[in-house]
PDB file of the backbone (N, CA, C, O) and the ligand in Angstrom, with CONECT records:
HET     ZN  A 101       1
ATOM      1  N   MET A   1      49.154  22.772  58.225  1.00  0.00           N
ATOM      2  CA  MET A   1      48.635  21.614  58.922  1.00  0.00           C
ATOM      3  C   MET A   1      49.125  20.359  58.211  1.00  0.00           C
ATOM      4  O   MET A   1      49.096  20.282  56.983  1.00  0.00           O
ATOM      5  N   LYS A   2      49.575  19.377  58.988  1.00  0.00           N
ATOM      6  CA  LYS A   2      50.035  18.114  58.405  1.00  0.00           C
ATOM      7  C   LYS A   2      48.863  17.142  58.321  1.00  0.00           C
ATOM      8  O   LYS A   2      48.026  17.088  59.222  1.00  0.00           O
ATOM      9  N   CYS A   3      48.808  16.381  57.238  1.00  0.00           N
ATOM     10  CA  CYS A   3      47.775  15.370  57.049  1.00  0.00           C
ATOM     11  C   CYS A   3      47.968  14.267  58.096  1.00  0.00           C
ATOM     12  O   CYS A   3      49.061  13.715  58.214  1.00  0.00           O
ATOM     13  N   PRO A   4      46.907  13.939  58.860  1.00  0.00           N
ATOM     14  CA  PRO A   4      47.053  12.897  59.873  1.00  0.00           C
ATOM     15  C   PRO A   4      47.177  11.498  59.272  1.00  0.00           C
ATOM     16  O   PRO A   4      47.476  10.546  59.992  1.00  0.00           O
ATOM     17  N   TYR A   5      46.956  11.360  57.973  1.00  0.00           N
ATOM     18  CA  TYR A   5      47.033  10.047  57.331  1.00  0.00           C
ATOM     19  C   TYR A   5      48.423   9.775  56.755  1.00  0.00           C
ATOM     20  O   TYR A   5      48.994   8.708  56.978  1.00  0.00           O
ATOM     21  N   CYS A   6      48.981  10.775  55.993  1.00  0.00           N
ATOM     22  CA  CYS A   6      50.283  10.546  55.356  1.00  0.00           C
ATOM     23  C   CYS A   6      51.372  11.467  55.910  1.00  0.00           C
ATOM     24  O   CYS A   6      52.546  11.316  55.571  1.00  0.00           O
ATOM     25  N   GLU A   7      50.976  12.437  56.779  1.00  0.00           N
ATOM     26  CA  GLU A   7      51.893  13.354  57.462  1.00  0.00           C
ATOM     27  C   GLU A   7      52.595  14.338  56.530  1.00  0.00           C
ATOM     28  O   GLU A   7      53.607  14.930  56.906  1.00  0.00           O
ATOM     29  N   LYS A   8      52.054  14.523  55.291  1.00  0.00           N
ATOM     30  CA  LYS A   8      52.588  15.560  54.411  1.00  0.00           C
ATOM     31  C   LYS A   8      51.830  16.862  54.663  1.00  0.00           C
ATOM     32  O   LYS A   8      50.741  16.851  55.237  1.00  0.00           O
ATOM     33  N   GLU A   9      52.420  18.002  54.223  1.00  0.00           N
ATOM     34  CA  GLU A   9      51.807  19.301  54.454  1.00  0.00           C
ATOM     35  C   GLU A   9      50.531  19.446  53.631  1.00  0.00           C
ATOM     36  O   GLU A   9      50.513  19.084  52.454  1.00  0.00           O
ATOM     37  N   MET A  10      49.440  19.982  54.246  1.00  0.00           N
ATOM     38  CA  MET A  10      48.165  20.174  53.565  1.00  0.00           C
ATOM     39  C   MET A  10      48.049  21.627  53.100  1.00  0.00           C
ATOM     40  O   MET A  10      48.791  22.487  53.577  1.00  0.00           O
ATOM     41  N   THR A  11      47.122  21.912  52.170  1.00  0.00           N
ATOM     42  CA  THR A  11      46.911  23.247  51.633  1.00  0.00           C
ATOM     43  C   THR A  11      45.592  23.790  52.145  1.00  0.00           C
ATOM     44  O   THR A  11      44.557  23.145  51.979  1.00  0.00           O
ATOM     45  N   LYS A  12      45.605  24.982  52.775  1.00  0.00           N
ATOM     46  CA  LYS A  12      44.386  25.590  53.297  1.00  0.00           C
ATOM     47  C   LYS A  12      43.572  26.205  52.168  1.00  0.00           C
ATOM     48  O   LYS A  12      44.129  26.844  51.275  1.00  0.00           O
ATOM     49  N   GLY A  13      42.255  26.015  52.204  1.00  0.00           N
ATOM     50  CA  GLY A  13      41.366  26.590  51.205  1.00  0.00           C
ATOM     51  C   GLY A  13      39.960  26.647  51.736  1.00  0.00           C
ATOM     52  O   GLY A  13      39.755  26.717  52.948  1.00  0.00           O
ATOM     53  N   ALA A  14      38.973  26.618  50.834  1.00  0.00           N
ATOM     54  CA  ALA A  14      37.572  26.699  51.238  1.00  0.00           C
ATOM     55  C   ALA A  14      36.720  25.917  50.251  1.00  0.00           C
ATOM     56  O   ALA A  14      37.165  25.566  49.159  1.00  0.00           O
ATOM     57  N   LEU A  15      35.470  25.650  50.666  1.00  0.00           N
ATOM     58  CA  LEU A  15      34.508  24.997  49.783  1.00  0.00           C
ATOM     59  C   LEU A  15      33.650  26.050  49.113  1.00  0.00           C
ATOM     60  O   LEU A  15      33.394  27.105  49.695  1.00  0.00           O
ATOM     61  N   GLY A  16      33.201  25.778  47.892  1.00  0.00           N
ATOM     62  CA  GLY A  16      32.306  26.681  47.191  1.00  0.00           C
ATOM     63  C   GLY A  16      31.327  25.885  46.358  1.00  0.00           C
ATOM     64  O   GLY A  16      31.561  24.709  46.080  1.00  0.00           O
ATOM     65  N   PRO A  17      30.211  26.520  45.947  1.00  0.00           N
ATOM     66  CA  PRO A  17      29.212  25.829  45.134  1.00  0.00           C
ATOM     67  C   PRO A  17      29.587  25.836  43.660  1.00  0.00           C
ATOM     68  O   PRO A  17      30.238  26.775  43.202  1.00  0.00           O
ATOM     69  N   MET A  18      29.197  24.821  42.908  1.00  0.00           N
ATOM     70  CA  MET A  18      29.456  24.794  41.479  1.00  0.00           C
ATOM     71  C   MET A  18      28.294  24.137  40.756  1.00  0.00           C
ATOM     72  O   MET A  18      27.601  23.291  41.321  1.00  0.00           O
ATOM     73  N   ALA A  19      28.080  24.531  39.494  1.00  0.00           N
ATOM     74  CA  ALA A  19      26.976  23.984  38.711  1.00  0.00           C
ATOM     75  C   ALA A  19      27.458  22.950  37.705  1.00  0.00           C
ATOM     76  O   ALA A  19      26.644  22.261  37.089  1.00  0.00           O
ATOM     77  N   LEU A  20      28.773  22.832  37.530  1.00  0.00           N
ATOM     78  CA  LEU A  20      29.328  21.900  36.565  1.00  0.00           C
ATOM     79  C   LEU A  20      29.978  20.728  37.281  1.00  0.00           C
ATOM     80  O   LEU A  20      30.637  20.917  38.303  1.00  0.00           O
ATOM     81  N   ARG A  21      29.804  19.522  36.761  1.00  0.00           N
ATOM     82  CA  ARG A  21      30.477  18.311  37.238  1.00  0.00           C
ATOM     83  C   ARG A  21      30.027  17.869  38.632  1.00  0.00           C
ATOM     84  O   ARG A  21      29.544  16.746  38.776  1.00  0.00           O
ATOM     85  N   ALA A  22      30.166  18.704  39.657  1.00  0.00           N
ATOM     86  CA  ALA A  22      29.795  18.340  41.019  1.00  0.00           C
ATOM     87  C   ALA A  22      29.066  19.538  41.635  1.00  0.00           C
ATOM     88  O   ALA A  22      28.975  20.590  41.002  1.00  0.00           O
ATOM     89  N   TRP A  23      28.556  19.400  42.832  1.00  0.00           N
ATOM     90  CA  TRP A  23      27.821  20.498  43.464  1.00  0.00           C
ATOM     91  C   TRP A  23      28.701  21.360  44.339  1.00  0.00           C
ATOM     92  O   TRP A  23      28.324  22.487  44.660  1.00  0.00           O
ATOM     93  N   THR A  24      29.839  20.877  44.726  1.00  0.00           N
ATOM     94  CA  THR A  24      30.722  21.608  45.629  1.00  0.00           C
ATOM     95  C   THR A  24      32.163  21.397  45.176  1.00  0.00           C
ATOM     96  O   THR A  24      32.499  20.360  44.605  1.00  0.00           O
ATOM     97  N   TYR A  25      33.003  22.385  45.435  1.00  0.00           N
ATOM     98  CA  TYR A  25      34.421  22.211  45.133  1.00  0.00           C
ATOM     99  C   TYR A  25      35.258  22.770  46.270  1.00  0.00           C
ATOM    100  O   TYR A  25      34.783  23.571  47.076  1.00  0.00           O
ATOM    101  N   TRP A  26      36.514  22.335  46.322  1.00  0.00           N
ATOM    102  CA  TRP A  26      37.509  22.918  47.218  1.00  0.00           C
ATOM    103  C   TRP A  26      38.434  23.770  46.355  1.00  0.00           C
ATOM    104  O   TRP A  26      38.815  23.369  45.255  1.00  0.00           O
ATOM    105  N   VAL A  27      38.793  24.959  46.867  1.00  0.00           N
ATOM    106  CA  VAL A  27      39.766  25.817  46.191  1.00  0.00           C
ATOM    107  C   VAL A  27      40.703  26.404  47.237  1.00  0.00           C
ATOM    108  O   VAL A  27      40.303  26.622  48.381  1.00  0.00           O
ATOM    109  N   SER A  28      41.942  26.658  46.848  1.00  0.00           N
ATOM    110  CA  SER A  28      42.960  27.112  47.805  1.00  0.00           C
ATOM    111  C   SER A  28      42.734  28.558  48.230  1.00  0.00           C
ATOM    112  O   SER A  28      42.149  29.345  47.485  1.00  0.00           O
ATOM    113  N   ASP A  29      43.198  28.906  49.424  1.00  0.00           N
ATOM    114  CA  ASP A  29      43.172  30.290  49.891  1.00  0.00           C
ATOM    115  C   ASP A  29      43.989  31.184  48.971  1.00  0.00           C
ATOM    116  O   ASP A  29      43.652  32.354  48.784  1.00  0.00           O
ATOM    117  N   ALA A  30      45.068  30.642  48.388  1.00  0.00           N
ATOM    118  CA  ALA A  30      45.907  31.435  47.483  1.00  0.00           C
ATOM    119  C   ALA A  30      45.085  31.944  46.301  1.00  0.00           C
ATOM    120  O   ALA A  30      45.272  33.081  45.868  1.00  0.00           O
ATOM    121  N   TYR A  31      44.176  31.116  45.774  1.00  0.00           N
ATOM    122  CA  TYR A  31      43.327  31.548  44.666  1.00  0.00           C
ATOM    123  C   TYR A  31      42.301  32.572  45.153  1.00  0.00           C
ATOM    124  O   TYR A  31      42.090  33.597  44.504  1.00  0.00           O
ATOM    125  N   ILE A  32      41.665  32.297  46.292  1.00  0.00           N
ATOM    126  CA  ILE A  32      40.631  33.193  46.835  1.00  0.00           C
ATOM    127  C   ILE A  32      41.198  34.583  47.076  1.00  0.00           C
ATOM    128  O   ILE A  32      40.536  35.583  46.794  1.00  0.00           O
ATOM    129  N   GLN A  33      42.414  34.653  47.594  1.00  0.00           N
ATOM    130  CA  GLN A  33      43.016  35.937  47.955  1.00  0.00           C
ATOM    131  C   GLN A  33      43.473  36.733  46.735  1.00  0.00           C
ATOM    132  O   GLN A  33      43.744  37.928  46.854  1.00  0.00           O
ATOM    133  N   THR A  34      43.566  36.099  45.566  1.00  0.00           N
ATOM    134  CA  THR A  34      44.046  36.817  44.377  1.00  0.00           C
ATOM    135  C   THR A  34      42.983  36.969  43.297  1.00  0.00           C
ATOM    136  O   THR A  34      43.265  37.509  42.228  1.00  0.00           O
ATOM    137  N   HIS A  35      41.757  36.497  43.561  1.00  0.00           N
ATOM    138  CA  HIS A  35      40.683  36.613  42.579  1.00  0.00           C
ATOM    139  C   HIS A  35      39.432  37.171  43.253  1.00  0.00           C
ATOM    140  O   HIS A  35      39.021  36.652  44.291  1.00  0.00           O
ATOM    141  N   PRO A  36      38.806  38.229  42.685  1.00  0.00           N
ATOM    142  CA  PRO A  36      37.638  38.846  43.325  1.00  0.00           C
ATOM    143  C   PRO A  36      36.367  38.004  43.231  1.00  0.00           C
ATOM    144  O   PRO A  36      35.435  38.211  44.008  1.00  0.00           O
ATOM    145  N   TYR A  37      36.315  37.061  42.292  1.00  0.00           N
ATOM    146  CA  TYR A  37      35.117  36.243  42.108  1.00  0.00           C
ATOM    147  C   TYR A  37      35.501  34.771  42.088  1.00  0.00           C
ATOM    148  O   TYR A  37      36.622  34.424  41.715  1.00  0.00           O
ATOM    149  N   PRO A  38      34.567  33.895  42.492  1.00  0.00           N
ATOM    150  CA  PRO A  38      34.865  32.462  42.438  1.00  0.00           C
ATOM    151  C   PRO A  38      34.992  31.981  40.998  1.00  0.00           C
ATOM    152  O   PRO A  38      34.426  32.600  40.097  1.00  0.00           O
ATOM    153  N   PRO A  39      35.727  30.883  40.759  1.00  0.00           N
ATOM    154  CA  PRO A  39      35.862  30.357  39.389  1.00  0.00           C
ATOM    155  C   PRO A  39      34.556  29.716  38.944  1.00  0.00           C
ATOM    156  O   PRO A  39      34.047  28.813  39.608  1.00  0.00           O
ATOM    157  N   THR A  40      34.005  30.187  37.807  1.00  0.00           N
ATOM    158  CA  THR A  40      32.706  29.669  37.364  1.00  0.00           C
ATOM    159  C   THR A  40      32.795  28.860  36.074  1.00  0.00           C
ATOM    160  O   THR A  40      32.082  27.867  35.931  1.00  0.00           O
ATOM    161  N   THR A  41      33.655  29.260  35.126  1.00  0.00           N
ATOM    162  CA  THR A  41      33.754  28.498  33.882  1.00  0.00           C
ATOM    163  C   THR A  41      34.679  27.305  34.086  1.00  0.00           C
ATOM    164  O   THR A  41      35.435  27.256  35.057  1.00  0.00           O
ATOM    165  N   GLN A  42      34.617  26.341  33.165  1.00  0.00           N
ATOM    166  CA  GLN A  42      35.490  25.169  33.276  1.00  0.00           C
ATOM    167  C   GLN A  42      36.960  25.569  33.206  1.00  0.00           C
ATOM    168  O   GLN A  42      37.797  24.982  33.893  1.00  0.00           O
ATOM    169  N   LYS A  43      37.287  26.588  32.361  1.00  0.00           N
ATOM    170  CA  LYS A  43      38.679  27.043  32.252  1.00  0.00           C
ATOM    171  C   LYS A  43      39.138  27.681  33.563  1.00  0.00           C
ATOM    172  O   LYS A  43      40.236  27.401  34.043  1.00  0.00           O
ATOM    173  N   GLU A  44      38.278  28.553  34.148  1.00  0.00           N
ATOM    174  CA  GLU A  44      38.637  29.192  35.419  1.00  0.00           C
ATOM    175  C   GLU A  44      38.821  28.142  36.517  1.00  0.00           C
ATOM    176  O   GLU A  44      39.735  28.238  37.336  1.00  0.00           O
ATOM    177  N   GLN A  45      37.939  27.136  36.521  1.00  0.00           N
ATOM    178  CA  GLN A  45      38.023  26.095  37.545  1.00  0.00           C
ATOM    179  C   GLN A  45      39.276  25.246  37.360  1.00  0.00           C
ATOM    180  O   GLN A  45      39.909  24.843  38.335  1.00  0.00           O
ATOM    181  N   ALA A  46      39.632  24.978  36.104  1.00  0.00           N
ATOM    182  CA  ALA A  46      40.859  24.215  35.845  1.00  0.00           C
ATOM    183  C   ALA A  46      42.078  25.033  36.255  1.00  0.00           C
ATOM    184  O   ALA A  46      42.997  24.513  36.889  1.00  0.00           O
ATOM    185  N   ASP A  47      42.083  26.338  35.885  1.00  0.00           N
ATOM    186  CA  ASP A  47      43.200  27.215  36.240  1.00  0.00           C
ATOM    187  C   ASP A  47      43.332  27.359  37.761  1.00  0.00           C
ATOM    188  O   ASP A  47      44.440  27.486  38.282  1.00  0.00           O
ATOM    189  N   ALA A  48      42.187  27.338  38.473  1.00  0.00           N
ATOM    190  CA  ALA A  48      42.185  27.491  39.933  1.00  0.00           C
ATOM    191  C   ALA A  48      42.628  26.212  40.632  1.00  0.00           C
ATOM    192  O   ALA A  48      42.951  26.238  41.820  1.00  0.00           O
ATOM    193  N   GLY A  49      42.647  25.091  39.910  1.00  0.00           N
ATOM    194  CA  GLY A  49      43.025  23.822  40.519  1.00  0.00           C
ATOM    195  C   GLY A  49      41.984  23.315  41.503  1.00  0.00           C
ATOM    196  O   GLY A  49      42.321  22.722  42.528  1.00  0.00           O
ATOM    197  N   ILE A  50      40.703  23.556  41.181  1.00  0.00           N
ATOM    198  CA  ILE A  50      39.650  23.130  42.104  1.00  0.00           C
ATOM    199  C   ILE A  50      39.590  21.614  42.214  1.00  0.00           C
ATOM    200  O   ILE A  50      40.041  20.892  41.325  1.00  0.00           O
ATOM    201  N   VAL A  51      39.026  21.149  43.318  1.00  0.00           N
ATOM    202  CA  VAL A  51      38.799  19.726  43.539  1.00  0.00           C
ATOM    203  C   VAL A  51      37.295  19.526  43.680  1.00  0.00           C
ATOM    204  O   VAL A  51      36.731  19.936  44.694  1.00  0.00           O
ATOM    205  N   PRO A  52      36.610  18.904  42.691  1.00  0.00           N
ATOM    206  CA  PRO A  52      35.165  18.696  42.792  1.00  0.00           C
ATOM    207  C   PRO A  52      34.827  17.778  43.972  1.00  0.00           C
ATOM    208  O   PRO A  52      35.525  16.797  44.231  1.00  0.00           O
ATOM    209  N   ILE A  53      33.738  18.116  44.684  1.00  0.00           N
ATOM    210  CA  ILE A  53      33.269  17.313  45.815  1.00  0.00           C
ATOM    211  C   ILE A  53      31.793  17.023  45.577  1.00  0.00           C
ATOM    212  O   ILE A  53      30.985  17.947  45.472  1.00  0.00           O
ATOM    213  N   TYR A  54      31.446  15.769  45.494  1.00  0.00           N
ATOM    214  CA  TYR A  54      30.087  15.388  45.148  1.00  0.00           C
ATOM    215  C   TYR A  54      29.231  15.242  46.399  1.00  0.00           C
ATOM    216  O   TYR A  54      29.040  14.136  46.906  1.00  0.00           O
ATOM    217  N   THR A  55      28.716  16.369  46.896  1.00  0.00           N
ATOM    218  CA  THR A  55      27.931  16.368  48.127  1.00  0.00           C
ATOM    219  C   THR A  55      26.435  16.358  47.854  1.00  0.00           C
ATOM    220  O   THR A  55      25.662  15.870  48.678  1.00  0.00           O
ATOM    221  N   GLY A  56      26.014  16.889  46.710  1.00  0.00           N
ATOM    222  CA  GLY A  56      24.592  17.007  46.423  1.00  0.00           C
ATOM    223  C   GLY A  56      24.020  18.339  46.838  1.00  0.00           C
ATOM    224  O   GLY A  56      22.888  18.648  46.467  1.00  0.00           O
ATOM    225  N   TYR A  57      24.755  19.156  47.599  1.00  0.00           N
ATOM    226  CA  TYR A  57      24.312  20.479  48.023  1.00  0.00           C
ATOM    227  C   TYR A  57      25.468  21.455  47.917  1.00  0.00           C
ATOM    228  O   TYR A  57      26.631  21.052  47.903  1.00  0.00           O
ATOM    229  N   GLY A  58      25.147  22.742  47.844  1.00  0.00           N
ATOM    230  CA  GLY A  58      26.171  23.773  47.871  1.00  0.00           C
ATOM    231  C   GLY A  58      26.544  24.063  49.310  1.00  0.00           C
ATOM    232  O   GLY A  58      26.160  23.327  50.219  1.00  0.00           O
ATOM    233  N   THR A  59      27.286  25.126  49.513  1.00  0.00           N
ATOM    234  CA  THR A  59      27.662  25.515  50.868  1.00  0.00           C
ATOM    235  C   THR A  59      27.240  26.951  51.098  1.00  0.00           C
ATOM    236  O   THR A  59      26.795  27.625  50.169  1.00  0.00           O
ATOM    237  N   LYS A  60      27.374  27.421  52.313  1.00  0.00           N
ATOM    238  CA  LYS A  60      26.983  28.783  52.640  1.00  0.00           C
ATOM    239  C   LYS A  60      27.974  29.784  52.052  1.00  0.00           C
ATOM    240  O   LYS A  60      29.069  29.406  51.638  1.00  0.00           O
ATOM    241  N   THR A  61      27.588  31.069  52.015  1.00  0.00           N
ATOM    242  CA  THR A  61      28.437  32.101  51.423  1.00  0.00           C
ATOM    243  C   THR A  61      29.729  32.281  52.205  1.00  0.00           C
ATOM    244  O   THR A  61      30.802  32.353  51.605  1.00  0.00           O
ATOM    245  N   GLN A  62      29.653  32.357  53.542  1.00  0.00           N
ATOM    246  CA  GLN A  62      30.843  32.509  54.378  1.00  0.00           C
ATOM    247  C   GLN A  62      31.424  31.115  54.593  1.00  0.00           C
ATOM    248  O   GLN A  62      30.942  30.356  55.433  1.00  0.00           O
ATOM    249  N   ALA A  63      32.451  30.789  53.836  1.00  0.00           N
ATOM    250  CA  ALA A  63      32.961  29.422  53.851  1.00  0.00           C
ATOM    251  C   ALA A  63      33.830  29.139  55.075  1.00  0.00           C
ATOM    252  O   ALA A  63      34.569  30.004  55.544  1.00  0.00           O
ATOM    253  N   ASP A  64      33.728  27.942  55.568  1.00  0.00           N
ATOM    254  CA  ASP A  64      34.601  27.465  56.640  1.00  0.00           C
ATOM    255  C   ASP A  64      35.906  26.960  56.024  1.00  0.00           C
ATOM    256  O   ASP A  64      35.895  26.494  54.885  1.00  0.00           O
ATOM    257  N   PRO A  65      37.035  27.038  56.748  1.00  0.00           N
ATOM    258  CA  PRO A  65      38.305  26.560  56.182  1.00  0.00           C
ATOM    259  C   PRO A  65      38.333  25.042  56.061  1.00  0.00           C
ATOM    260  O   PRO A  65      37.865  24.319  56.941  1.00  0.00           O
ATOM    261  N   VAL A  66      38.892  24.582  54.954  1.00  0.00           N
ATOM    262  CA  VAL A  66      39.024  23.145  54.683  1.00  0.00           C
ATOM    263  C   VAL A  66      40.429  22.892  54.154  1.00  0.00           C
ATOM    264  O   VAL A  66      40.882  23.585  53.243  1.00  0.00           O
ATOM    265  N   TRP A  67      41.125  21.904  54.717  1.00  0.00           N
ATOM    266  CA  TRP A  67      42.460  21.549  54.268  1.00  0.00           C
ATOM    267  C   TRP A  67      42.374  20.335  53.363  1.00  0.00           C
ATOM    268  O   TRP A  67      41.581  19.426  53.611  1.00  0.00           O
ATOM    269  N   TYR A  68      43.190  20.315  52.311  1.00  0.00           N
ATOM    270  CA  TYR A  68      43.179  19.243  51.320  1.00  0.00           C
ATOM    271  C   TYR A  68      44.573  18.638  51.212  1.00  0.00           C
ATOM    272  O   TYR A  68      45.555  19.367  51.073  1.00  0.00           O
ATOM    273  N   CYS A  69      44.667  17.308  51.273  1.00  0.00           N
ATOM    274  CA  CYS A  69      45.941  16.616  51.056  1.00  0.00           C
ATOM    275  C   CYS A  69      45.917  16.032  49.650  1.00  0.00           C
ATOM    276  O   CYS A  69      45.183  15.080  49.382  1.00  0.00           O
ATOM    277  N   LYS A  70      46.727  16.608  48.741  1.00  0.00           N
ATOM    278  CA  LYS A  70      46.737  16.135  47.362  1.00  0.00           C
ATOM    279  C   LYS A  70      47.376  14.760  47.238  1.00  0.00           C
ATOM    280  O   LYS A  70      47.159  14.068  46.244  1.00  0.00           O
ATOM    281  N   ASP A  71      48.150  14.358  48.219  1.00  0.00           N
ATOM    282  CA  ASP A  71      48.835  13.069  48.135  1.00  0.00           C
ATOM    283  C   ASP A  71      47.932  11.895  48.455  1.00  0.00           C
ATOM    284  O   ASP A  71      48.052  10.839  47.832  1.00  0.00           O
ATOM    285  N   CYS A  72      47.020  12.057  49.424  1.00  0.00           N
ATOM    286  CA  CYS A  72      46.157  10.928  49.756  1.00  0.00           C
ATOM    287  C   CYS A  72      44.678  11.256  49.599  1.00  0.00           C
ATOM    288  O   CYS A  72      43.828  10.424  49.917  1.00  0.00           O
ATOM    289  N   GLY A  73      44.347  12.475  49.106  1.00  0.00           N
ATOM    290  CA  GLY A  73      42.966  12.801  48.777  1.00  0.00           C
ATOM    291  C   GLY A  73      42.051  13.052  49.960  1.00  0.00           C
ATOM    292  O   GLY A  73      40.837  12.894  49.835  1.00  0.00           O
ATOM    293  N   LYS A  74      42.602  13.441  51.116  1.00  0.00           N
ATOM    294  CA  LYS A  74      41.783  13.690  52.302  1.00  0.00           C
ATOM    295  C   LYS A  74      41.460  15.180  52.430  1.00  0.00           C
ATOM    296  O   LYS A  74      42.279  16.029  52.081  1.00  0.00           O
ATOM    297  N   LEU A  75      40.249  15.495  52.938  1.00  0.00           N
ATOM    298  CA  LEU A  75      39.846  16.847  53.293  1.00  0.00           C
ATOM    299  C   LEU A  75      39.587  16.871  54.791  1.00  0.00           C
ATOM    300  O   LEU A  75      38.991  15.943  55.339  1.00  0.00           O
ATOM    301  N   ILE A  76      40.035  17.938  55.455  1.00  0.00           N
ATOM    302  CA  ILE A  76      39.742  18.119  56.867  1.00  0.00           C
ATOM    303  C   ILE A  76      39.173  19.523  57.020  1.00  0.00           C
ATOM    304  O   ILE A  76      39.845  20.502  56.695  1.00  0.00           O
ATOM    305  N   GLY A  77      37.945  19.633  57.510  1.00  0.00           N
ATOM    306  CA  GLY A  77      37.278  20.916  57.647  1.00  0.00           C
ATOM    307  C   GLY A  77      37.166  21.345  59.095  1.00  0.00           C
ATOM    308  O   GLY A  77      37.244  20.532  60.016  1.00  0.00           O
ATOM    309  N   GLU A  78      36.976  22.671  59.278  1.00  0.00           N
ATOM    310  CA  GLU A  78      36.803  23.241  60.609  1.00  0.00           C
ATOM    311  C   GLU A  78      35.472  23.967  60.578  1.00  0.00           C
ATOM    312  O   GLU A  78      35.403  25.104  60.113  1.00  0.00           O
ATOM    313  N   LEU A  79      34.410  23.331  61.067  1.00  0.00           N
ATOM    314  CA  LEU A  79      33.060  23.889  60.976  1.00  0.00           C
ATOM    315  C   LEU A  79      32.839  24.962  62.030  1.00  0.00           C
ATOM    316  O   LEU A  79      33.262  24.823  63.178  1.00  0.00           O
ATOM    317  N   SER A  80      32.153  26.061  61.614  1.00  0.00           N
ATOM    318  CA  SER A  80      31.788  27.090  62.562  1.00  0.00           C
ATOM    319  C   SER A  80      30.537  26.661  63.320  1.00  0.00           C
ATOM    320  O   SER A  80      29.882  25.692  62.934  1.00  0.00           O
ATOM    321  N   ASP A  81      30.202  27.370  64.389  1.00  0.00           N
ATOM    322  CA  ASP A  81      29.090  26.967  65.249  1.00  0.00           C
ATOM    323  C   ASP A  81      27.766  26.869  64.498  1.00  0.00           C
ATOM    324  O   ASP A  81      26.986  25.955  64.763  1.00  0.00           O
ATOM    325  N   ASP A  82      27.487  27.799  63.556  1.00  0.00           N
ATOM    326  CA  ASP A  82      26.176  27.794  62.908  1.00  0.00           C
ATOM    327  C   ASP A  82      25.996  26.630  61.936  1.00  0.00           C
ATOM    328  O   ASP A  82      24.866  26.324  61.556  1.00  0.00           O
ATOM    329  N   THR A  83      27.070  25.983  61.532  1.00  0.00           N
ATOM    330  CA  THR A  83      26.918  24.842  60.633  1.00  0.00           C
ATOM    331  C   THR A  83      26.802  23.537  61.402  1.00  0.00           C
ATOM    332  O   THR A  83      26.482  22.504  60.814  1.00  0.00           O
ATOM    333  N   THR A  84      27.056  23.566  62.704  1.00  0.00           N
ATOM    334  CA  THR A  84      26.989  22.335  63.481  1.00  0.00           C
ATOM    335  C   THR A  84      25.679  22.239  64.261  1.00  0.00           C
ATOM    336  O   THR A  84      25.434  21.225  64.914  1.00  0.00           O
ATOM    337  N   LYS A  85      24.822  23.280  64.210  1.00  0.00           N
ATOM    338  CA  LYS A  85      23.544  23.268  64.939  1.00  0.00           C
ATOM    339  C   LYS A  85      22.467  22.585  64.122  1.00  0.00           C
ATOM    340  O   LYS A  85      21.326  22.478  64.571  1.00  0.00           O
TER     341      LYS A  85
HETATM  342 ZN    ZN A 101      47.732  12.843  53.370  1.00  0.00          ZN2+
END
């Protein structure tokens, strides 16, 4: 997916809950598909290249896809029906 702001290619990933720094983070699908557990320590989160998101709440277990543009810092999510009700 191309970023509608800068038109560069975006990276598909998902949101997850975190207890350090922020309440939510974005992580790439490439990391999710190669690791059986989410990154929990600061080293794992740094190695995963997570992006902290300061929402104040976590997210549900079944994550919706979210695209991240590293060039202009935009996130674009695709919410499922149960999160929009
Ligand atoms: Zn962009």
